[in-house]
Backbone atoms as SQL, in Angstrom:
CREATE TABLE atoms (id INTEGER PRIMARY KEY, chain TEXT, resi INTEGER, resn TEXT, atom TEXT, x REAL, y REAL, z REAL);
INSERT INTO atoms VALUES
  (1, 'A', 1, 'MET', 'N', 163.753, -4.194, 259.705),
  (2, 'A', 1, 'MET', 'CA', 165.195, -3.894, 260.961),
  (3, 'A', 1, 'MET', 'C', 165.991, -5.106, 261.551),
  (4, 'A', 2, 'ALA', 'N', 164.659, -5.672, 262.459),
  (5, 'A', 2, 'ALA', 'CA', 164.938, -6.366, 263.517),
  (6, 'A', 2, 'ALA', 'C', 166.017, -5.901, 264.333),
  (7, 'A', 3, 'ASN', 'N', 166.782, -6.640, 264.098),
  (8, 'A', 3, 'ASN', 'CA', 167.928, -6.418, 265.404),
  (9, 'A', 3, 'ASN', 'C', 168.783, -7.422, 264.535),
  (10, 'A', 4, 'GLN', 'N', 170.394, -6.504, 264.682),
  (11, 'A', 4, 'GLN', 'CA', 171.183, -5.674, 263.983),
  (12, 'A', 4, 'GLN', 'C', 172.687, -5.748, 264.979),
  (13, 'A', 5, 'TYR', 'N', 171.851, -6.445, 266.457),
  (14, 'A', 5, 'TYR', 'CA', 173.624, -7.141, 267.223),
  (15, 'A', 5, 'TYR', 'C', 173.941, -8.109, 266.555),
  (16, 'A', 6, 'LYS', 'N', 175.341, -8.770, 267.089),
  (17, 'A', 6, 'LYS', 'CA', 175.647, -10.424, 267.548),
  (18, 'A', 6, 'LYS', 'C', 176.340, -9.913, 268.913),
  (19, 'A', 7, 'LYS', 'N', 176.039, -11.474, 269.435),
  (20, 'A', 7, 'LYS', 'CA', 176.265, -11.707, 270.287),
  (21, 'A', 7, 'LYS', 'C', 177.914, -10.842, 270.841),
  (22, 'A', 8, 'GLY', 'N', 178.631, -10.860, 271.348),
  (23, 'A', 8, 'GLY', 'CA', 179.915, -10.231, 271.189),
  (24, 'A', 8, 'GLY', 'C', 180.815, -9.768, 270.029),
  (25, 'A', 9, 'ASP', 'N', 179.435, -8.840, 270.221),
  (26, 'A', 9, 'ASP', 'CA', 179.355, -7.629, 269.433),
  (27, 'A', 9, 'ASP', 'C', 180.437, -6.706, 270.494),
  (28, 'A', 10, 'ALA', 'N', 181.034, -5.601, 270.364),
  (29, 'A', 10, 'ALA', 'CA', 181.920, -3.850, 271.339),
  (30, 'A', 10, 'ALA', 'C', 182.283, -3.514, 270.692),
  (31, 'A', 11, 'ASP', 'N', 182.061, -2.164, 271.698),
  (32, 'A', 11, 'ASP', 'CA', 182.948, -1.029, 271.131),
  (33, 'A', 11, 'ASP', 'C', 183.737, -0.172, 271.895),
  (34, 'A', 12, 'THR', 'N', 184.942, 0.494, 272.340),
  (35, 'A', 12, 'THR', 'CA', 184.992, 1.685, 272.809),
  (36, 'A', 12, 'THR', 'C', 184.734, 2.960, 272.525),
  (37, 'A', 13, 'ARG', 'N', 184.245, 3.094, 273.357),
  (38, 'A', 13, 'ARG', 'CA', 183.494, 5.270, 273.435),
  (39, 'A', 13, 'ARG', 'C', 184.695, 5.718, 273.959),
  (40, 'A', 14, 'PRO', 'N', 184.102, 7.482, 273.813),
  (41, 'A', 14, 'PRO', 'CA', 184.226, 8.586, 274.704),
  (42, 'A', 14, 'PRO', 'C', 185.108, 8.526, 276.161),
  (43, 'A', 15, 'TRP', 'N', 183.873, 8.489, 276.379),
  (44, 'A', 15, 'TRP', 'CA', 183.583, 7.465, 278.380),
  (45, 'A', 15, 'TRP', 'C', 183.512, 6.385, 278.588),
  (46, 'A', 16, 'GLY', 'N', 184.021, 5.441, 277.317),
  (47, 'A', 16, 'GLY', 'CA', 184.387, 3.901, 278.292),
  (48, 'A', 16, 'GLY', 'C', 183.766, 2.465, 277.191),
  (49, 'A', 17, 'THR', 'N', 183.128, 1.536, 277.332),
  (50, 'A', 17, 'THR', 'CA', 183.145, 0.891, 276.390),
  (51, 'A', 17, 'THR', 'C', 181.580, 0.067, 276.645),
  (52, 'A', 18, 'TRP', 'N', 181.449, -0.775, 275.261),
  (53, 'A', 18, 'TRP', 'CA', 179.716, -2.033, 275.533),
  (54, 'A', 18, 'TRP', 'C', 179.982, -2.892, 274.746),
  (55, 'A', 19, 'GLU', 'N', 179.732, -4.673, 275.532),
  (56, 'A', 19, 'GLU', 'CA', 179.364, -5.173, 274.530),
  (57, 'A', 19, 'GLU', 'C', 178.075, -6.462, 275.272),
  (58, 'A', 20, 'VAL', 'N', 178.128, -5.975, 273.660),
  (59, 'A', 20, 'VAL', 'CA', 176.926, -7.269, 273.721),
  (60, 'A', 20, 'VAL', 'C', 176.502, -8.619, 273.977),
  (61, 'A', 21, 'LEU', 'N', 175.851, -9.392, 275.477),
  (62, 'A', 21, 'LEU', 'CA', 176.500, -10.585, 276.793),
  (63, 'A', 21, 'LEU', 'C', 174.994, -11.338, 276.148),
  (64, 'A', 22, 'ASP', 'N', 173.826, -10.725, 275.395),
  (65, 'A', 22, 'ASP', 'CA', 172.829, -11.724, 274.643),
  (66, 'A', 22, 'ASP', 'C', 171.923, -10.392, 273.009),
  (67, 'A', 23, 'VAL', 'N', 172.053, -11.724, 272.887),
  (68, 'A', 23, 'VAL', 'CA', 170.574, -11.334, 271.388),
  (69, 'A', 23, 'VAL', 'C', 169.586, -12.367, 271.249),
  (70, 'A', 24, 'GLY', 'N', 168.119, -11.717, 270.813),
  (71, 'A', 24, 'GLY', 'CA', 167.135, -12.742, 270.849),
  (72, 'A', 24, 'GLY', 'C', 166.330, -11.446, 269.591),
  (73, 'A', 25, 'GLU', 'N', 165.124, -12.011, 269.267),
  (74, 'A', 25, 'GLU', 'CA', 165.135, -11.290, 268.476),
  (75, 'A', 25, 'GLU', 'C', 163.841, -10.436, 268.539),
  (76, 'A', 26, 'LYS', 'N', 163.978, -9.734, 269.630),
  (77, 'A', 26, 'LYS', 'CA', 163.483, -8.652, 270.142),
  (78, 'A', 26, 'LYS', 'C', 164.383, -7.569, 271.742),
  (79, 'A', 27, 'HIS', 'N', 164.658, -8.247, 271.186),
  (80, 'A', 27, 'HIS', 'CA', 165.923, -7.066, 272.742),
  (81, 'A', 27, 'HIS', 'C', 167.330, -8.125, 272.882),
  (82, 'A', 28, 'VAL', 'N', 167.988, -7.326, 273.248),
  (83, 'A', 28, 'VAL', 'CA', 169.540, -7.133, 273.299),
  (84, 'A', 28, 'VAL', 'C', 170.067, -6.943, 274.732),
  (85, 'A', 29, 'VAL', 'N', 171.149, -6.959, 276.068),
  (86, 'A', 29, 'VAL', 'CA', 171.424, -7.067, 276.006),
  (87, 'A', 29, 'VAL', 'C', 173.237, -6.731, 276.537),
  (88, 'A', 30, 'LYS', 'N', 173.677, -5.960, 276.838),
  (89, 'A', 30, 'LYS', 'CA', 174.498, -5.324, 277.425),
  (90, 'A', 30, 'LYS', 'C', 175.275, -4.665, 278.058),
  (91, 'A', 31, 'LYS', 'N', 176.410, -4.836, 278.405),
  (92, 'A', 31, 'LYS', 'CA', 177.407, -4.488, 279.316),
  (93, 'A', 31, 'LYS', 'C', 177.668, -2.805, 279.220),
  (94, 'A', 32, 'ILE', 'N', 177.565, -2.427, 279.848),
  (95, 'A', 32, 'ILE', 'CA', 178.408, -0.784, 280.027),
  (96, 'A', 32, 'ILE', 'C', 178.747, -0.169, 280.986),
  (97, 'A', 33, 'THR', 'N', 180.634, 0.071, 280.676),
  (98, 'A', 33, 'THR', 'CA', 181.161, 0.297, 281.869),
  (99, 'A', 33, 'THR', 'C', 181.856, 1.878, 281.118),
  (100, 'A', 34, 'VAL', 'N', 181.455, 2.512, 282.347),
  (101, 'A', 34, 'VAL', 'CA', 181.006, 4.358, 282.058),
  (102, 'A', 34, 'VAL', 'C', 182.848, 4.219, 282.900),
  (103, 'A', 35, 'THR', 'N', 184.297, 4.824, 282.283),
  (104, 'A', 35, 'THR', 'CA', 185.229, 5.305, 283.677),
  (105, 'A', 35, 'THR', 'C', 183.942, 6.404, 283.916),
  (106, 'A', 36, 'PRO', 'N', 185.597, 6.674, 285.252),
  (107, 'A', 36, 'PRO', 'CA', 185.961, 7.944, 285.635),
  (108, 'A', 36, 'PRO', 'C', 185.303, 9.365, 284.665),
  (109, 'A', 37, 'ASN', 'N', 184.578, 10.489, 285.657),
  (110, 'A', 37, 'ASN', 'CA', 183.970, 11.397, 285.903),
  (111, 'A', 37, 'ASN', 'C', 183.400, 11.693, 283.645),
  (112, 'A', 38, 'ASN', 'N', 182.445, 10.693, 283.783),
  (113, 'A', 38, 'ASN', 'CA', 182.239, 10.976, 282.142),
  (114, 'A', 38, 'ASN', 'C', 180.953, 9.929, 281.794),
  (115, 'A', 39, 'ILE', 'N', 180.156, 11.404, 280.488),
  (116, 'A', 39, 'ILE', 'CA', 178.689, 11.052, 280.473),
  (117, 'A', 39, 'ILE', 'C', 178.927, 10.361, 279.346),
  (118, 'A', 40, 'LEU', 'N', 177.019, 10.486, 279.155),
  (119, 'A', 40, 'LEU', 'CA', 177.271, 9.616, 277.758),
  (120, 'A', 40, 'LEU', 'C', 175.920, 10.643, 277.363),
  (121, 'A', 41, 'SER', 'N', 176.290, 11.147, 275.943),
  (122, 'A', 41, 'SER', 'CA', 174.908, 11.719, 275.496),
  (123, 'A', 41, 'SER', 'C', 173.993, 12.275, 275.903),
  (124, 'A', 42, 'LEU', 'N', 173.024, 13.066, 276.750),
  (125, 'A', 42, 'LEU', 'CA', 172.357, 13.195, 276.358),
  (126, 'A', 42, 'LEU', 'C', 171.333, 12.393, 274.768),
  (127, 'A', 43, 'GLN', 'N', 170.054, 11.892, 275.493),
  (128, 'A', 43, 'GLN', 'CA', 169.877, 11.079, 273.608),
  (129, 'A', 43, 'GLN', 'C', 168.023, 10.576, 273.740),
  (130, 'A', 44, 'SER', 'N', 167.412, 9.682, 273.044),
  (131, 'A', 44, 'SER', 'CA', 166.313, 9.326, 272.726),
  (132, 'A', 44, 'SER', 'C', 166.381, 8.669, 271.551),
  (133, 'A', 45, 'HIS', 'N', 165.710, 7.225, 271.216),
  (134, 'A', 45, 'HIS', 'CA', 164.836, 5.912, 270.498),
  (135, 'A', 45, 'HIS', 'C', 163.960, 6.404, 269.769),
  (136, 'A', 46, 'ASN', 'N', 163.727, 5.658, 268.438),
  (137, 'A', 46, 'ASN', 'CA', 162.615, 5.892, 268.002),
  (138, 'A', 46, 'ASN', 'C', 162.511, 4.408, 268.004),
  (139, 'A', 47, 'HIS', 'N', 163.409, 3.229, 268.914),
  (140, 'A', 47, 'HIS', 'CA', 161.935, 2.395, 267.676),
  (141, 'A', 47, 'HIS', 'C', 162.904, 1.617, 269.156),
  (142, 'A', 48, 'ARG', 'N', 163.710, 1.745, 270.627),
  (143, 'A', 48, 'ARG', 'CA', 163.508, 0.771, 271.545),
  (144, 'A', 48, 'ARG', 'C', 163.604, 1.896, 273.422),
  (145, 'A', 49, 'ALA', 'N', 162.997, 0.492, 274.285),
  (146, 'A', 49, 'ALA', 'CA', 163.031, 1.336, 274.990),
  (147, 'A', 49, 'ALA', 'C', 164.603, 0.728, 275.326),
  (148, 'A', 50, 'GLU', 'N', 164.864, 1.146, 276.964),
  (149, 'A', 50, 'GLU', 'CA', 166.086, 0.630, 277.238),
  (150, 'A', 50, 'GLU', 'C', 165.794, -0.209, 279.656),
  (151, 'A', 51, 'HIS', 'N', 165.438, -0.765, 279.325),
  (152, 'A', 51, 'HIS', 'CA', 166.190, -0.481, 281.221),
  (153, 'A', 51, 'HIS', 'C', 167.429, -1.242, 281.334),
  (154, 'A', 52, 'TRP', 'N', 167.488, 0.145, 283.168),
  (155, 'A', 52, 'TRP', 'CA', 169.072, 0.322, 283.166),
  (156, 'A', 52, 'TRP', 'C', 169.203, -0.379, 285.045),
  (157, 'A', 53, 'ILE', 'N', 170.446, -1.236, 284.847),
  (158, 'A', 53, 'ILE', 'CA', 170.584, -2.092, 286.517),
  (159, 'A', 53, 'ILE', 'C', 171.729, -1.869, 286.513),
  (160, 'A', 54, 'ILE', 'N', 171.771, -1.125, 287.441),
  (161, 'A', 54, 'ILE', 'CA', 173.880, -1.186, 288.080),
  (162, 'A', 54, 'ILE', 'C', 173.732, -1.577, 288.145),
  (163, 'A', 55, 'VAL', 'N', 175.114, -1.968, 288.029),
  (164, 'A', 55, 'VAL', 'CA', 175.830, -3.368, 288.865),
  (165, 'A', 55, 'VAL', 'C', 176.947, -2.688, 289.597),
  (166, 'A', 56, 'LYS', 'N', 177.809, -1.568, 289.700),
  (167, 'A', 56, 'LYS', 'CA', 178.799, -1.724, 290.166),
  (168, 'A', 56, 'LYS', 'C', 179.149, -0.029, 290.282),
  (169, 'A', 57, 'GLY', 'N', 178.718, 0.226, 290.910),
  (170, 'A', 57, 'GLY', 'CA', 178.918, 2.108, 291.600),
  (171, 'A', 57, 'GLY', 'C', 178.259, 2.808, 291.257),
  (172, 'A', 58, 'THR', 'N', 178.240, 3.956, 291.680),
  (173, 'A', 58, 'THR', 'CA', 176.916, 4.797, 291.272),
  (174, 'A', 58, 'THR', 'C', 176.532, 5.679, 289.895),
  (175, 'A', 59, 'ALA', 'N', 175.153, 5.988, 289.286),
  (176, 'A', 59, 'ALA', 'CA', 174.990, 6.382, 288.107),
  (177, 'A', 59, 'ALA', 'C', 174.763, 8.292, 288.750),
  (178, 'A', 60, 'SER', 'N', 174.046, 8.694, 287.547),
  (179, 'A', 60, 'SER', 'CA', 173.338, 10.271, 287.502),
  (180, 'A', 60, 'SER', 'C', 172.282, 9.796, 286.307),
  (181, 'A', 61, 'VAL', 'N', 171.365, 9.637, 286.603),
  (182, 'A', 61, 'VAL', 'CA', 171.230, 9.122, 285.414),
  (183, 'A', 61, 'VAL', 'C', 169.703, 10.509, 285.062),
  (184, 'A', 62, 'THR', 'N', 169.874, 10.958, 283.823),
  (185, 'A', 62, 'THR', 'CA', 169.053, 11.970, 284.008),
  (186, 'A', 62, 'THR', 'C', 167.638, 11.322, 282.666),
  (187, 'A', 63, 'LEU', 'N', 166.593, 11.651, 282.998),
  (188, 'A', 63, 'LEU', 'CA', 165.737, 10.886, 281.839),
  (189, 'A', 63, 'LEU', 'C', 163.714, 12.271, 282.662),
  (190, 'A', 64, 'HIS', 'N', 164.092, 12.862, 280.997),
  (191, 'A', 64, 'HIS', 'CA', 162.983, 13.822, 281.055),
  (192, 'A', 64, 'HIS', 'C', 163.317, 14.675, 281.574),
  (193, 'A', 65, 'GLU', 'N', 163.036, 15.256, 282.454),
  (194, 'A', 65, 'GLU', 'CA', 164.155, 16.573, 283.782),
  (195, 'A', 65, 'GLU', 'C', 163.575, 16.433, 284.680),
  (196, 'A', 66, 'ASP', 'N', 164.019, 14.987, 285.088),
  (197, 'A', 66, 'ASP', 'CA', 164.674, 14.746, 286.166),
  (198, 'A', 66, 'ASP', 'C', 166.076, 14.245, 286.247),
  (199, 'A', 67, 'VAL', 'N', 166.586, 14.364, 287.798),
  (200, 'A', 67, 'VAL', 'CA', 168.317, 13.179, 287.523),
  (201, 'A', 67, 'VAL', 'C', 168.018, 12.517, 289.473),
  (202, 'A', 68, 'ILE', 'N', 168.111, 11.492, 288.445),
  (203, 'A', 68, 'ILE', 'CA', 168.265, 10.585, 289.978),
  (204, 'A', 68, 'ILE', 'C', 169.678, 9.938, 289.922),
  (205, 'A', 69, 'GLU', 'N', 169.757, 9.088, 290.881),
  (206, 'A', 69, 'GLU', 'CA', 171.076, 9.383, 291.621),
  (207, 'A', 69, 'GLU', 'C', 170.436, 7.179, 291.702),
  (208, 'A', 70, 'LEU', 'N', 172.119, 6.488, 291.426),
  (209, 'A', 70, 'LEU', 'CA', 171.416, 5.256, 291.437),
  (210, 'A', 70, 'LEU', 'C', 172.119, 5.288, 291.384),
  (211, 'A', 71, 'THR', 'N', 171.508, 3.692, 292.723),
  (212, 'A', 71, 'THR', 'CA', 173.813, 2.782, 293.512),
  (213, 'A', 71, 'THR', 'C', 173.113, 1.080, 292.614),
  (214, 'A', 72, 'GLU', 'N', 173.904, 0.229, 292.963),
  (215, 'A', 72, 'GLU', 'CA', 174.213, -1.129, 292.568),
  (216, 'A', 72, 'GLU', 'C', 172.780, -1.654, 293.482),
  (217, 'A', 73, 'ASP', 'N', 172.409, -2.607, 292.037),
  (218, 'A', 73, 'ASP', 'CA', 171.033, -3.205, 292.074),
  (219, 'A', 73, 'ASP', 'C', 169.355, -1.978, 291.975),
  (220, 'A', 74, 'GLN', 'N', 170.193, -0.939, 291.700),
  (221, 'A', 74, 'GLN', 'CA', 169.036, -0.384, 291.567),
  (222, 'A', 74, 'GLN', 'C', 168.235, -0.279, 290.201),
  (223, 'A', 75, 'SER', 'N', 167.183, -0.011, 289.747),
  (224, 'A', 75, 'SER', 'CA', 167.369, 0.452, 288.012),
  (225, 'A', 75, 'SER', 'C', 166.516, 1.539, 287.639),
  (226, 'A', 76, 'VAL', 'N', 166.499, 1.103, 286.059),
  (227, 'A', 76, 'VAL', 'CA', 165.523, 2.746, 285.571),
  (228, 'A', 76, 'VAL', 'C', 164.426, 2.589, 284.339),
  (229, 'A', 77, 'TYR', 'N', 163.792, 1.912, 284.312),
  (230, 'A', 77, 'TYR', 'CA', 163.132, 1.596, 283.147),
  (231, 'A', 77, 'TYR', 'C', 163.236, 3.643, 281.953),
  (232, 'A', 78, 'ILE', 'N', 163.936, 3.515, 280.535),
  (233, 'A', 78, 'ILE', 'CA', 163.674, 4.508, 279.921),
  (234, 'A', 78, 'ILE', 'C', 162.755, 4.057, 278.744),
  (235, 'A', 79, 'PRO', 'N', 161.666, 4.884, 278.435),
  (236, 'A', 79, 'PRO', 'CA', 160.577, 3.894, 278.051),
  (237, 'A', 79, 'PRO', 'C', 161.458, 5.141, 275.977),
  (238, 'A', 80, 'VAL', 'N', 160.907, 4.598, 275.135),
  (239, 'A', 80, 'VAL', 'CA', 160.415, 5.076, 273.728),
  (240, 'A', 80, 'VAL', 'C', 160.733, 6.394, 273.815),
  (241, 'A', 81, 'THR', 'N', 161.389, 7.102, 272.974),
  (242, 'A', 81, 'THR', 'CA', 161.379, 8.221, 272.419),
  (243, 'A', 81, 'THR', 'C', 161.174, 9.415, 273.658),
  (244, 'A', 82, 'ALA', 'N', 161.675, 8.543, 274.928),
  (245, 'A', 82, 'ALA', 'CA', 162.762, 9.555, 276.554),
  (246, 'A', 82, 'ALA', 'C', 164.051, 9.724, 276.473),
  (247, 'A', 83, 'LYS', 'N', 164.329, 11.128, 276.169),
  (248, 'A', 83, 'LYS', 'CA', 165.968, 11.608, 276.181),
  (249, 'A', 83, 'LYS', 'C', 166.173, 11.488, 277.657),
  (250, 'A', 84, 'HIS', 'N', 167.245, 11.382, 277.387),
  (251, 'A', 84, 'HIS', 'CA', 168.177, 10.362, 278.428),
  (252, 'A', 84, 'HIS', 'C', 169.746, 10.396, 278.319),
  (253, 'A', 85, 'ARG', 'N', 169.931, 10.147, 279.813),
  (254, 'A', 85, 'ARG', 'CA', 171.909, 9.695, 280.076),
  (255, 'A', 85, 'ARG', 'C', 172.171, 9.314, 281.396),
  (256, 'A', 86, 'ILE', 'N', 173.301, 9.176, 281.250),
  (257, 'A', 86, 'ILE', 'CA', 173.433, 8.287, 281.854),
  (258, 'A', 86, 'ILE', 'C', 176.003, 8.901, 282.421),
  (259, 'A', 87, 'ALA', 'N', 175.250, 9.425, 283.403),
  (260, 'A', 87, 'ALA', 'CA', 177.020, 10.048, 284.217),
  (261, 'A', 87, 'ALA', 'C', 177.979, 9.374, 285.303),
  (262, 'A', 88, 'ASN', 'N', 179.216, 9.348, 285.430),
  (263, 'A', 88, 'ASN', 'CA', 179.480, 9.107, 286.732),
  (264, 'A', 88, 'ASN', 'C', 180.585, 10.148, 287.048),
  (265, 'A', 89, 'HIS', 'N', 180.657, 10.235, 288.084),
  (266, 'A', 89, 'HIS', 'CA', 181.157, 11.387, 289.005),
  (267, 'A', 89, 'HIS', 'C', 181.884, 10.446, 289.657),
  (268, 'A', 90, 'SER', 'N', 182.561, 9.412, 289.939),
  (269, 'A', 90, 'SER', 'CA', 182.801, 9.667, 290.647),
  (270, 'A', 90, 'SER', 'C', 184.405, 8.902, 290.449),
  (271, 'A', 91, 'GLN', 'N', 185.487, 8.415, 290.891),
  (272, 'A', 91, 'GLN', 'CA', 186.861, 7.384, 291.082),
  (273, 'A', 91, 'GLN', 'C', 186.749, 6.798, 290.064),
  (274, 'A', 92, 'GLU', 'N', 185.966, 5.669, 290.352),
  (275, 'A', 92, 'GLU', 'CA', 185.678, 4.529, 289.632),
  (276, 'A', 92, 'GLU', 'C', 184.995, 4.585, 288.503),
  (277, 'A', 93, 'ASP', 'N', 185.067, 3.011, 287.400),
  (278, 'A', 93, 'ASP', 'CA', 184.277, 2.403, 287.806),
  (279, 'A', 93, 'ASP', 'C', 183.191, 2.737, 287.792),
  (280, 'A', 94, 'MET', 'N', 182.038, 2.847, 286.980),
  (281, 'A', 94, 'MET', 'CA', 180.843, 2.496, 287.275),
  (282, 'A', 94, 'MET', 'C', 180.342, 1.087, 286.225),
  (283, 'A', 95, 'VAL', 'N', 178.879, 0.202, 286.495),
  (284, 'A', 95, 'VAL', 'CA', 178.794, -0.509, 285.608),
  (285, 'A', 95, 'VAL', 'C', 177.229, -1.022, 285.445),
  (286, 'A', 96, 'PHE', 'N', 177.106, -0.780, 284.057),
  (287, 'A', 96, 'PHE', 'CA', 175.761, -1.261, 284.105),
  (288, 'A', 96, 'PHE', 'C', 175.320, -2.197, 283.393),
  (289, 'A', 97, 'ILE', 'N', 174.030, -2.892, 283.749),
  (290, 'A', 97, 'ILE', 'CA', 173.473, -3.729, 282.150),
  (291, 'A', 97, 'ILE', 'C', 172.637, -3.781, 281.154),
  (292, 'A', 98, 'GLU', 'N', 172.403, -3.055, 280.429),
  (293, 'A', 98, 'GLU', 'CA', 170.978, -2.200, 279.419),
  (294, 'A', 98, 'GLU', 'C', 170.779, -3.732, 278.902),
  (295, 'A', 99, 'VAL', 'N', 169.117, -3.502, 279.139),
  (296, 'A', 99, 'VAL', 'CA', 168.481, -5.015, 277.907),
  (297, 'A', 99, 'VAL', 'C', 167.243, -3.766, 277.855),
  (298, 'A', 100, 'GLN', 'N', 167.653, -3.858, 276.279),
  (299, 'A', 100, 'GLN', 'CA', 167.171, -3.044, 274.514),
  (300, 'A', 100, 'GLN', 'C', 165.387, -4.143, 274.949),
  (301, 'A', 101, 'THR', 'N', 164.626, -3.468, 274.404),
  (302, 'A', 101, 'THR', 'CA', 163.951, -4.069, 274.007),
  (303, 'A', 101, 'THR', 'C', 163.199, -3.110, 272.090),
  (304, 'A', 102, 'GLY', 'N', 161.493, -3.867, 271.597),
  (305, 'A', 102, 'GLY', 'CA', 161.766, -3.651, 270.800),
  (306, 'A', 102, 'GLY', 'C', 161.756, -4.356, 269.510),
  (307, 'A', 103, 'GLU', 'N', 161.614, -3.773, 268.554),
  (308, 'A', 103, 'GLU', 'CA', 160.309, -4.677, 266.654),
  (309, 'A', 103, 'GLU', 'C', 162.223, -4.405, 266.414),
  (310, 'A', 104, 'THR', 'N', 162.777, -3.498, 266.156),
  (311, 'A', 104, 'THR', 'CA', 163.863, -2.342, 265.685),
  (312, 'A', 104, 'THR', 'C', 165.548, -2.213, 266.330),
  (313, 'A', 105, 'LEU', 'N', 166.766, -3.059, 266.788),
  (314, 'A', 105, 'LEU', 'CA', 167.334, -2.999, 267.342),
  (315, 'A', 105, 'LEU', 'C', 168.547, -2.862, 266.999),
  (316, 'A', 106, 'ASP', 'N', 169.178, -0.960, 265.943),
  (317, 'A', 106, 'ASP', 'CA', 170.686, -0.600, 266.180),
  (318, 'A', 106, 'ASP', 'C', 170.955, 0.420, 266.148),
  (319, 'A', 107, 'GLU', 'N', 172.253, 0.317, 266.299),
  (320, 'A', 107, 'GLU', 'CA', 173.250, 1.260, 267.029),
  (321, 'A', 107, 'GLU', 'C', 172.992, 2.511, 266.801),
  (322, 'A', 108, 'ASN', 'N', 172.857, 2.592, 265.574),
  (323, 'A', 108, 'ASN', 'CA', 172.259, 3.684, 264.533),
  (324, 'A', 108, 'ASN', 'C', 170.877, 4.290, 265.027),
  (325, 'A', 109, 'ASP', 'N', 170.289, 3.458, 265.752),
  (326, 'A', 109, 'ASP', 'CA', 168.937, 4.139, 266.318),
  (327, 'A', 109, 'ASP', 'C', 169.111, 5.398, 267.996),
  (328, 'A', 110, 'ILE', 'N', 169.975, 6.709, 267.359),
  (329, 'A', 110, 'ILE', 'CA', 170.206, 7.329, 268.686),
  (330, 'A', 110, 'ILE', 'C', 169.394, 8.498, 268.018),
  (331, 'A', 111, 'ILE', 'N', 169.875, 10.028, 269.016),
  (332, 'A', 111, 'ILE', 'CA', 169.445, 11.139, 268.540),
  (333, 'A', 111, 'ILE', 'C', 169.812, 12.112, 269.676),
  (334, 'A', 112, 'ARG', 'N', 170.791, 12.262, 269.120),
  (335, 'A', 112, 'ARG', 'CA', 171.988, 13.108, 270.450),
  (336, 'A', 112, 'ARG', 'C', 171.764, 14.550, 270.529),
  (337, 'A', 113, 'TYR', 'N', 170.898, 14.765, 271.128),
  (338, 'A', 113, 'TYR', 'CA', 170.711, 16.038, 271.823),
  (339, 'A', 113, 'TYR', 'C', 172.179, 17.142, 272.233),
  (340, 'A', 114, 'GLU', 'N', 172.081, 17.133, 273.834),
  (341, 'A', 114, 'GLU', 'CA', 174.485, 17.249, 273.234),
  (342, 'A', 114, 'GLU', 'C', 175.070, 15.699, 273.685),
  (343, 'A', 115, 'ASP', 'N', 176.663, 17.061, 274.054),
  (344, 'A', 115, 'ASP', 'CA', 177.000, 15.582, 273.793),
  (345, 'A', 115, 'ASP', 'C', 178.069, 16.509, 273.855),
  (346, 'A', 116, 'SER', 'N', 178.460, 15.605, 275.381),
  (347, 'A', 116, 'SER', 'CA', 180.486, 16.326, 275.649),
  (348, 'A', 116, 'SER', 'C', 181.140, 15.928, 274.551),
  (349, 'A', 117, 'TYR', 'N', 181.240, 15.206, 273.362),
  (350, 'A', 117, 'TYR', 'CA', 182.485, 14.787, 273.150),
  (351, 'A', 117, 'TYR', 'C', 182.361, 15.431, 271.188),
  (352, 'A', 118, 'GLY', 'N', 181.402, 15.898, 271.421),
  (353, 'A', 118, 'GLY', 'CA', 181.719, 16.913, 269.849),
  (354, 'A', 118, 'GLY', 'C', 180.132, 15.911, 268.770),
  (355, 'A', 119, 'ARG', 'N', 179.471, 14.966, 269.110),
  (356, 'A', 119, 'ARG', 'CA', 179.343, 13.186, 268.287),
  (357, 'A', 119, 'ARG', 'C', 177.348, 14.200, 267.999),
  (358, 'A', 120, 'SER', 'N', 176.618, 15.099, 269.139),
  (359, 'A', 120, 'SER', 'CA', 176.002, 15.764, 268.408),
  (360, 'A', 120, 'SER', 'C', 175.730, 16.985, 267.369);
């Protein structure tokens, strides 16, 4: 299946937006904006790992059972199959760069466990 993303791909979600900044054979770089007081679904991926770098604001990251607070210039690594989510509990946009790596990179590689917007 390989990489299904193209540079310039973008989408609006209930929690904010994402945009593909770069793609390669086994990587994707996205800029993700989470609007104030929003949270992404608790999810995992079967085919990709992710590295998140916070570039604006403060993020509350759930990784397995742990919740960690990250601020600008801090990062976290999300291994393949790890349950994870990110939230913005502030009154300003939170922005992070997501680097996906793996043999198969596809927006449909999402298993949702909990979702505030009825998508699980």
